[in-house]
C-alpha positions in Angstrom: 0.0 0.0 0.0 1.4 3.4 -1.0 2.1 6.1 1.6 0.0 9.2 0.7 -0.4 12.3 2.9 -3.0 15.1 2.4 -1.7 18.6 2.8 -4.2 21.4 3.6 -1.8 24.0 5.3 1.9 24.6 4.8 2.3 21.2 3.0 0.5 22.8 0.0 3.2 25.4 -0.6 6.1 23.4 1.1 5.6 19.8 0.0 7.3 16.9 1.7 10.4 15.3 0.0 10.4 12.3 -2.3 7.0 13.0 -3.9 6.3 10.8 -6.9 2.8 12.0 -7.7 0.3 14.5 -6.4 -3.5 15.1 -6.8 -5.8 17.9 -5.8 -8.6 16.8 -3.5 -11.1 18.1 -0.9 -12.7 17.1 2.4 -16.4 17.0 3.3 -17.7 18.2 6.7 -14.5 19.9 7.8 -13.4 23.6 8.2 -9.8 24.9 8.0 -9.2 27.5 10.7 -6.2 29.3 12.3 -7.0 27.6 15.6 -3.6 26.1 16.4 -0.7 27.8 18.2 2.7 27.5 16.6 5.6 27.4 19.1 8.2 25.9 16.7 7.6 27.2 13.2 5.8 30.6 13.0 6.2 31.6 16.6 8.1 30.8 19.7 7.3 29.2 23.0 7.1 32.7 24.6 5.1 34.2 21.7 3.4 31.5 19.7 2.0 32.2 16.2 -1.1 30.8 14.6 -1.4 28.0 12.0 -4.3 26.2 10.5 -5.8 22.9 11.5 -8.8 20.8 10.4 -11.9 20.7 12.6 -15.1 18.8 11.9 -17.8 21.4 11.2 -20.1 20.2 14.0 -17.3 20.4 16.5 -16.3 23.9 15.3 -19.8 25.1 15.8 -19.4 24.3 19.5 -16.2 26.3 19.7 -17.4 29.2 17.6 -21.1 30.0 17.6 -20.2 33.5 16.2 -18.3 32.1 13.1 -20.0 33.9 10.2 -18.2 32.1 7.5 -20.4 30.0 5.1 -20.9 26.3 5.5 -20.5 25.7 1.8 -16.8 26.5 1.8 -14.8 23.2 1.0 -11.4 22.4 2.3 -9.2 21.8 -0.7 -5.6 20.5 -0.5 -3.0 18.3 -2.2 -2.6 14.5 -1.8 1.1 13.6 -2.0 2.2 10.0 -2.8 5.7 9.3 -1.5 8.3 7.1 -3.1 8.1 3.8 -1.2 11.9 3.7 -0.9 11.8 6.8 1.3 8.6 6.1 3.2 10.3 5.7 6.6 12.4 8.8 6.1 9.4 10.9 5.1 7.2 9.6 7.9 9.9 10.6 10.4 10.3 14.0 8.7 6.6 14.8 8.8 6.1 13.5 12.4 8.8 15.9 13.4 7.5 18.8 11.3 4.0 18.4 12.6 5.0 17.6 16.2 3.4 20.7 17.8 0.0 19.2 18.5 -0.7 17.3 15.3 -1.8 13.7 15.0 -1.9 11.5 11.9 -5.6 10.6 11.4 -7.7 8.8 8.8 -10.1 11.0 6.8 -11.9 10.6 3.5 -10.2 12.8 0.8 -12.3 13.2 -2.3 -11.4 13.9 -5.9 -13.2 14.1 -9.2 -12.7 11.5 -11.9 -12.5 11.9 -15.6 -16.3 11.6 -15.8 -16.9 14.4 -13.4 -17.9 12.0 -10.6 -16.8 12.4 -7.0 -14.7 9.6 -5.7 -12.6 8.9 -2.6 -8.9 9.1 -3.6 -7.1 8.4 -0.3 -7.1 8.5 3.5 -4.7 10.2 6.0 -3.6 13.7 7.1 -2.2 15.5 10.1 -4.8 17.1 12.3 -4.5 19.3 15.4 -7.3 17.8 17.5 -9.2 20.0 19.9 -7.8 18.2 22.9 -4.2 18.9 22.0 -2.3 21.5 24.1 -1.7 23.8 21.2 -5.3 24.1 20.1 -6.4 27.7 20.7 -10.0 27.5 19.3 -11.8 30.5 18.0 -10.4 34.0 18.4 -11.9 37.3 17.2 -10.8 38.0 13.7 -9.1 41.3 14.6 -7.2 39.6 17.5 -6.2 36.7 15.2 -5.0 38.9 12.4 -2.9 41.0 14.8 -1.3 37.8 16.2 -0.4 36.6 12.7 0.9 40.1 11.8 3.3 40.3 14.7 4.5 36.7 15.2 7.8 35.3 13.9 9.4 31.9 14.3 12.2 29.7 13.0 10.4 29.1 9.7 9.8 32.8 9.2 7.1 35.5 9.7 3.6 34.2 10.5 2.1 36.6 7.9 4.3 34.9 5.2 2.6 31.6 6.1 -0.9 33.3 5.7 0.1 34.9 2.4 1.6 31.7 0.9 -1.4 29.6 2.0 -4.0 32.0 0.6 -2.2 32.1 -2.8 -1.8 28.4 -2.9 -5.4 27.7 -2.0 -6.6 30.0 -4.8 -4.7 28.0 -7.4 -5.8 24.5 -6.4 -9.2 24.4 -8.2 -11.9 26.8 -9.4 -14.1 25.5 -6.6 -11.4 26.1 -4.0 -12.6 29.0 -1.8 -11.9 29.7 1.9 -13.8 32.7 3.3 -11.8 32.4 6.6 -8.4 32.7 4.9 -9.6 35.5 2.6 -11.0 37.5 5.5 -7.7 37.3 7.2 -5.9 38.3 4.0 -8.1 41.5 3.9 -7.0 42.3 7.5 -3.4 41.6 6.6 -3.5 44.1 3.7 -5.3 46.6 5.8 -2.5 46.3 8.4 0.1 46.8 5.7 -1.6 49.9 4.4 -2.0 51.3 7.9 1.6 50.6 8.8 2.9 52.3 5.6 0.6 55.3 6.2 1.9 55.6 9.8 5.5 55.3 8.7 5.0 58.0 6.1 3.3 60.4 8.6 6.1 59.7 11.1 8.8 60.4 8.4 7.1 63.6 7.3 6.9 64.7 11.0 10.6 64.2 11.4 11.3 66.3 8.3 9.2 69.3 9.5 
């Protein structure tokens, strides 16, 4: 049996090594949310950033009764099949990469065949379950956007993670749409515009 892993976050724009094939697919009944602290990649133990995880829609409704994003959004991602010769190496690499609260779970990942019919293409992805220590749950969008804006970790700025994920999700499929990601992107660009305006006003004040 081949080893295939489904990426819905950073694995979309930073794939695992030794991939021999990949296929776009989607999940049913899940939402993708910035609901996981990142102590080791996009933040630090003292100032954790935020990264995405998968949560079953019914469970997320319990954590976020105020989540205004539409139920019809579908989580799209990429299924990577790994060269069997390197399965052990890649498993160890991914276990380490996803060590901050993520667990390898079995899920149904769907694709569309040549006749336009939906079909299950594989099982398995890393999920940050709501009982793991790094699960943060729902945060107000302004608070979440600010946390992403200011956090930095060994893998780089948290806002870079958001930007790359948004761009990658847009390219996956015409049906690939994520209102949560896009709302955070709007907040990100608003923060950039505000910061540039503030810097310009400050600079002009120094020149007076």
